[in-house]
C-alpha positions, 0 to 999 in steps of 0.5 A: 202714262206714268205710273205713280210708285205707292212710298209707303216706307218714304211716308212713315219716314217722313211721317218720323220727320215730322215727329223730329221736327215738332221735338227740334222746334221746341228744343229751339223756342227753350234754346233761344229764350221764346219759351215762357208761357209754354203755349207756342212750343205746345201748339205745334204739331204735325197734320200730317204727309200728303202727296201732291201728284207731279209735286211730291210729298208735303209735310204739314205742321200747325202752331199758334199765329204767334210763331210767324212773329217770333220766326220774323220778328214784329213791332207793334206800330203807334195807334193802338193799344196792346191787352192789358192781360198779356203786358201784365202776363208777360211783366210776370213770366218774364220777371220784369222788375217793377219799379218801387212805389207802383204797382204790377198792374199800375206798371203794365198800364204805363206799358200799355199806354206807352205802346200805343202812344209810341209802339214798341220797336224793343228789342224782344221783338226781333227776329229768333227763327226757330223753323230752319234750325228745327228742320235742319236739325231733324232732316240731318238726324232722319236722312239716313232712315228716310233715303233707307225707306225710299230705296225700299219703296223703288225696290219693292215696285221694281220686284213688282213690276218685274212680276208683273211682267213674269220676270219672278224677280227677288231681290238679294 
């Protein structure tokens, strides 16, 4: 029967990696211009590190569903109007110029109706991947600490196993 090694230091290092991932994801959103209201960035939160038997450690995080659309891109098909207030807020937050002679509400309503009638395949919905980039940056920052944590855990487990076998082990 295989014995599970309690990778306590590795779990701590992975938790630090998860925290750095969140920082990197927010930075990536800002870099690529996907930080308008900040709601998506504020929603990115570490959930935790869990041990899943033979599958190892899982690092979990959460964010608003909207993040999937930023990551993969999206387009709205014809037939359904987008929410008016969201379009109005988008116009204001993105500082989109309102044509002279109409109000922001009228402009927003015109956009809502056009999207509802024809759909929207605009450039604003192209994919803006941030997850993989954030993970790669966080891993690059933490790889040495993760390797050291794993080595420390393995060394501690080796000493424990040798002590259990009566071999009086010490690490040098």
